[in-house]
Structure formats: C-alpha cells, structure tokens
N, C-alpha and C positions, 0 to 999 in steps of 0.2 A: 504494500500500500504506500502511496506517495506521501512523504512527510511534509507537513505544512509548518513553516517557521512561525515563531510567536509573532513576529512583525506582520507577516501575511495574514495571520489569524485576526490580529487586532484591526488591521486595515479593512478586512472583509466584514468583521463585526460592526465596525463603525459605519461602513457604507450601508449595511443592512439597517442599522439603527436610524441613520439619517433618512433613508428612503421611507421607512415606516413612519417616521416623525412627520415628514412632508405630507404623507397620506393621512395624517391625523390618527394613526394607530400605533402609539408608542408602546414597545414591548415591556418597558419598565414602569408603565403607569399602574396604578392600583388595580388589583384583581377583583376588587369588590364588585359584586353583581347583585341585582335586585332579586329578592326571594319571590316565591309564588304563594298565593293564598287561595283558599276555597271561596268561590263567589256564591255565597248562600247555598240554596238548594238547586242551583242551576246545573249542577253536575260538572262544572268547569273549575279548573285551577288556572289562575291568571297571574301575570306579574303584578306586583303591588303598585307599580307605576305604569300607567298607560301614556303613550305619547298622543296628546291632543293636537289635532291638525286644523283647528278652526279659530285660531286667534284673529280677532277682527275679521271674522269670516262671514261670508254672504255673497250672493250673486256669483256663485261658483268660483270663489277665490278666498284666500286667507293669507296671513303672514307666512305660514309654512309653505303654501304652494307658490307664493311670490319669490321664494328662494330659488326656484327653478328645479327642473327634474334632477340634474346632477347633484346639486347641493342637498336636495331633499333625500336622495338615495344615500349619500354619504352619511347624513345624520341618522337615517333609519338603520343602516348597517352598524354604526357606532352604538346606537341605542340597543340593538340586538346583542352586540358583544357585551354590553353592560347588564344584560338580563331583561331589558325592556322588550317584551315580545307581544305587547298589547297595543293595537293601533285604533285610536278613536277618530272616526271619520263622520262625515255627513254629506248627503247629496248636495246640500246648499254650500258646502265648503269647496266643492270641486276637487276633493282630495282623493277620490277613488283611484284615478289613473296614476297618481303620484305614488300612492301606497302600492298599487299593483306592480308598477315598474320597479319599485324598491325591493319588493319581497320575492320577485320571480326567481332569484338565485338562492333563496332561503327555504328551508324545509317547512312546508305549510303546516304540518302537524304540530310544530312548535310555536305557532303564532295564533293569537286571538284577534279576530277582526270584529270591530263594532262599527255600525253605521246607523244613521238616523234618517227617517222618512218624514218629510213635511206633510202635515195633515190640515184639513180645513173643517171647521165646525159644520158647515153646510154640505160637506162632501163635494165641493164644486169641481174637483178634478176627477170625479167618478168615471169620466170617460177614459181615464187611464187606469186600468186594473192594477191593484196592488202587486199582483204577481208579475205583471209586465215591468213595473218599476224595479222589483227585486231582481228580476232577470237582467235588467240593464245594469244594475249595480254589480252583479256577479261578473258580467262581461267586462265592465270597466276595470274591476279589480283583478280579473283573471283568476277567479276561484270558483269551485263547484258549489261551495256553501259559505254562508256568512254566520259567524258564531252568535252575534247578538244584533238585533235590529230594534231600535227604540222609536217611538213616535216623538218627534222633535219639538222641544220648546213649548210644552203645554202650560198655558198661562192662566187657566181658570178651571174650576171644578166642573163636573158634569160631563167630562170627556168620555166616560165609559158608556154614556147614552148617545151622545151626538157623534161619536166616531166608530160606531159598530162596523161600518163598512171597512175601515182599515184594520180593526181588530180581527175581523173574520178572515180577511186576506192574509194577515200575518200568521194567524193560527193555522190556516191551511198550508202555508209555506213551511211552518214548523212541523206539521204533520207529515209533509212530504220530504222532510229531511234537508231542506235547503237553508233552513234557519235552525239554530239550536235553542235560542232563548229570545223572548220578546219582553218589551217593557216600555218605559217612558222616561223622557228627560224633563224634569220639573222646573218650572219658572214661576210658581205661585204656591202659597201655603195650601190652598184648597186642592190644587191638582196633586200635591204630594200626599196629603191625607188620603185622598181617593186611591192613589197608587199603593200606599201602605196596606190598605184594606182590600184591594182587588185581587181575587184569585187568579185573574188573567195575567197579572204582572209577575215576571220572573226577576227582572232587573230594574232598579231605580237609579237614575242619575240625579244627584241633589247638590244644591249649592251650600257650601259649608266652609266657614273660616272663623277665626276668633275675633274678627273686627266688625262683623255684621255688615260686610261690604258686598253689595249685589247679592243679597240673600233674601229668603222668604220668611224670615222671622228672626228672633234673637238666637244666638248660638245655643243657649240652653234649651230653648223650645225645639229647635231643629234637631239637636242631638238626641233629645228624648223621643221625638217622633221616629228618628232613624233607628233607635234602639228597638222600638216596636216593629219596624220593618224587618230588622234582622231576626227578631223572635218569630216573625211570620214567615221566615224562610227566604226573604227577598235577598238578592245580591245587591249590595249598595256601593255605588261608585260616587266618590266625592268629586265635585268640580268647583271652580272659582276658589281654589285653595288659597291663592294669594289675592283674592278680591278682584279678579279680572285685571290683574296687573297694577292694582292700586297700592299694594303693600309688598314691595320687592327689595327693600333694604336688607342688609345681611341679617340684622336682628329680627326683622319681620318675617323673613323666609324661615328662619329658625323657629320662631314662635308659631307660625302657620303650620309647618310640617309636624312639630311636636303635638299641636292640638289635633291635627288630622289623625295622627298615629295613635294617640293615647286617649282621646276624649270624644271624638266626633262620631263614633259608632258607624264607621264605614269599613268596607273590606279592602278597598283599594282607591286610588285616586287618578284622575287624568290631569296632566300638566301640559300647558301649551308652550313647550320648549321651542326655542327658535335658533339654537346654536349648540354645538358640541359642548361648549363650556356649560351651558344650561343643563345638559344631560348629566355631565360629570358632577356638577354641584348637587343636583337632585339625588342622584344615586348615593353619593357619599353621605349626604345629610340623612336621608331616609334610613339607610342601613346602620348609621351610627345611633339613630334615635329609636329605632324599632325595638 
C-alpha cells in the first residue's frame, strides 16, 4: 500500500475541510441533532422542530421561497443533517415545489410532510374537489402521500359545521391512504376550543409564546387548553414561538424556547428559519433546554 506522508495527509485534510466549510457542512461542527417525539395519537414520530416555510407568506411566496431553489435546498439539507426532518408547508406559501426539489435526494420514509389547504366558510371553491387539490399538492411535492394536511388559518368557531365539504374530502383522502392525519391551524380562541373537542381532528397547530404576541389568549389560558388537547389525544404543534418575529433577541429566543419546551403543552414546534445560522441556533438551544 502506498505510504502517505504526514504533510500530504495534512494538506489533503485541510483541503477537504475547506471544501466542506465552503459548502456550509463543517465536519467539526457540533453533532447535536434534534430528537423525535410522538405526535399525540396520530401514530407518527416527528422531529421536535419543524422547518416552517411560510414567513411573511401568501400569494404563493414566502421569505423561505424568496431565497431561491438552490439556497432553499441547501438549508433543507442542512436542517436534515441536524435532525430536522419535518417540513411545514402550505399551498398559499408556494413552498411545495421548493420542498419537493429539496427532498428528492433524501429518503422519504425519514421525512414528515405537513401542508395546509385554504378553506372558505361558504365553500365557494367547491368547484375544485378537495381530492383534486390534494393530488396537485402531491404532484408539486413529488410524493405519493402527505403525512398531515390541516385546514389553514381558521379564525372563528363553527368551522366543523360550515366546512363539512373539506372535512369529508380530507377524511376520504385519509381513508385512501394519501393522507395520514388531518387537522386545523388555529387563529382564534373559538376555533381552537372546537378543535380540542372535535373527534375529527388528529393534529392542532396553535399559537403559543410567553409574550402573548399574535396569540389567541393569555399564555396561561392557551397552555391549559392545549393540555386538554393532549389529554384528548391530539398532536399539538406550536407556532408563533417567537411572536411572529417580534421577540428574537438572544434572551427572548431563550425565554420563548424554554417556555415552549417546558410549559406550553405542545409536542413539537414549527420555526420559520431563514438561514443556516437560524437552524444551528435553534437546534443547539432546543437540545440544551429539552
């Protein structure tokens, strides 16, 4: 076997290190990765952090998609390497194709995909069947099935009566195996109370932080309601952990994540990270505090 001098070895090692550093994948970086948790009675285990792809999202765009396909994929792969295998999307964010492009080289069975469907109280988009929308989402993402589909941004109570059209369509997709779990993303107290008590709901996405910023009640009231949700077997995903970006100083991030992990009665959280530095900061803090 050919002998390699110490000088050659060091030069080769340095070149490899430099190359990986340029690519944003330093071999000497912390090996800390996010753990997985059971998501209520959904039958799923998910990473404790989901990558939220909808910061300032709407009209088929978000801060994450505005990074561009290449940068988005780099972030997704870095997140995956740090244990974040949970992607939080929505049709209105325009993030399906970005996530689909990013995960095409990753093992699908290791990834949890969540998306959201926009609904209307009067069912005014009834001419587009729910199944047709779900099939479009699957095509955009490049997947046979979607793990979780939520009705997006429910801002009032009574949704279980005025959105039966969507609930029936999502239930049929679940029965057919192209969705594993269904639920709601809540943007009002009444909508959340209804979700906690609804036998149809598998997963609830709820706004929670210690600052009562962009929330549907006081932190104490919300965490008590979410405790009931967990007792009812719901999977609970926290959102607006940093108050929709209103509380992001070092001390506020620490306070928010500690609250989310120890008091908020959530199983996991979605964070709208916009850089590799955001990912690393979140992973290190969460796994230190958990």
